[in-house]
Every structure is written in C-alpha cells, then in structure tokens.
N, C-alpha and C positions, 0 to 999 in steps of 0.2 A: 452576810451569809445569804445564800440563795435558798429559798424555801419554795418548793413547787409541788403541785398535786400529781404530776406525771412521774413515771418510774425512771426517767432519764432526763437530762437537760441538753437540748440541742446545742452543739458546739462545745460540749464539755465531756471529758472522759471521767468515769468513776474509777478512781485509783485505789480506794479503800472503803470498806463498809464496817461501820462500828455497831450496827444493830439498831433496834427500835429505841426511839426516844419518845417521851410523852409529857404532857402537862395536863393536870386535872384540877378542877375546883367544884365545890358544891356550894350553891348560893341559895339564899332566899331573899325576897324583897322585904324591905322594912315595912312596918305597919302603915306609915304614911303613904308610901308608894302603893301598897295594896288598897288603901282607902280611896285614893285618887283614881287608881286604875279601875276600881269597881264602878265608879261613876262614868268613866270613859266607855266602859263596856256596854253600858245602857244605850249610848248613842251610836255605837259601832265605830269602825275605823281603827287606825293604829293606836296602840297603847304605848305611848312614849316611855313611860316608866319601866316597862318590861323590855322594850327594845333596847334601852340604854343598859339595863342589867345584863342582857344577853351579849350585847356588843362588848361591854367591859369584861365579861367572863371570857369571851373568845380571845380578847387581847391578852388577858392574864395567862391563859393556858398556852398560847403561842409563845409568850415570853418564857414561860417555864420550860417548854420543849426546846426552845432555842438555847437556853442556858445549859440544859443537859447535853445537847449536841456539842456546844462549845467546850464544855468540860471534857468531853471525850476526844477533842481534837478535830472535830468535823468542821468543814467550811460550807456545807450544804445539807439540806434535808430533802429527800425525795419521797414521793408517795404520801404527802401530807393529807390527812383526813381529820374531820371533826365528827364527834359522836355526842349525842345529847340524850339525857334521860330524866326521868322524874323519880324522886324518892319521897314516899309518904305524901304525895300530892301537895307538898308545901315547899319542896326543895328542887332545884334544877342542878343536874350534874352536866358539866361540859368537859369533854376530853378532846385533846388534839394529839395526834400521833403521826409518826413518820419514821423513815430510816435515815440515820445519821451517816453521812458519807464524806469523803474527800474527793473533790472534783478538780480537774485541771483543764484550763481552756485549750481548745485545739487551735494551734497557730495558723496563720494565713498560709495557703499553699497545700495544706494537708486536707484529705477528705473529711468532710463533716464540719469544717470551719464555718462559723457564722460571723456576721459583722460584730456582734456582741463579744464573741470569744476572741476575735482578732484584736478588738480594742482592749479587752482585758489582758491579753498577752502583751500588747504594747505597753500598757500601764505598769505591768510587772517587770518590764525590762528584759523580756525573753526574746 
C-alpha cells in the first residue's frame, strides 16, 4: 500500500475515494523510563526513552490507519498527517490520518506516466 503526504501520487490515477482513515493511541512512559529520562534531562541532549516511545506510537498508529484503509478496499492513502497532543501532562496522544483511495498506475505512453507507474503496470501484467 502506498502512503503519501501529498494529495495525489505522481504516475497514478485516483479511481475511488473511501474517506478518512485514522489510527490513534494514548501512551505514557513507564516509571523506569521516566526515572532514567529525568536524569538525562539534567545533562541535556536526546532523551532516548521518550524518542523510542514516540517512534513506537507513530508506527502503531500508522499500522492502525493502514488496516482501516485495507478493510475498506483501498490500496493507497493520500494526505497522510500526524497530530500529537498531551493529556493531563502525563499522557501523549498520537494520531495519524489520511484519505483511503484506490489508485491505478498510469501505463507507458499515457500522459502522466512515471518510471514507477510504468514498472507497476508491467508487474501487474497490463
């Protein structure tokens, strides 16, 4: 499945739109991560415990969004965005959303074809 931040995909035509799909999670760091992170904050620099928490959260919400799009019959998501927030100063909310669509590659010789869409067309046997 193609997931892009743009509203279209060069070399592909949007043939159907299934609407917004999203994934969301609310997380808190465990007490051990908070303890270690508080010491790291004293010295400055990256706080690896929180970086990993945010990275894992983003992966989880993307997976949830992808599953929702797949259930609707989509093969791509356009306009993908992330949103984050804080709840009660102890929890992080991470949301990923976009528009589920069906795209078809534009074959060689047609206006708008790209090397990627031409290769995709060939691999599909069209």
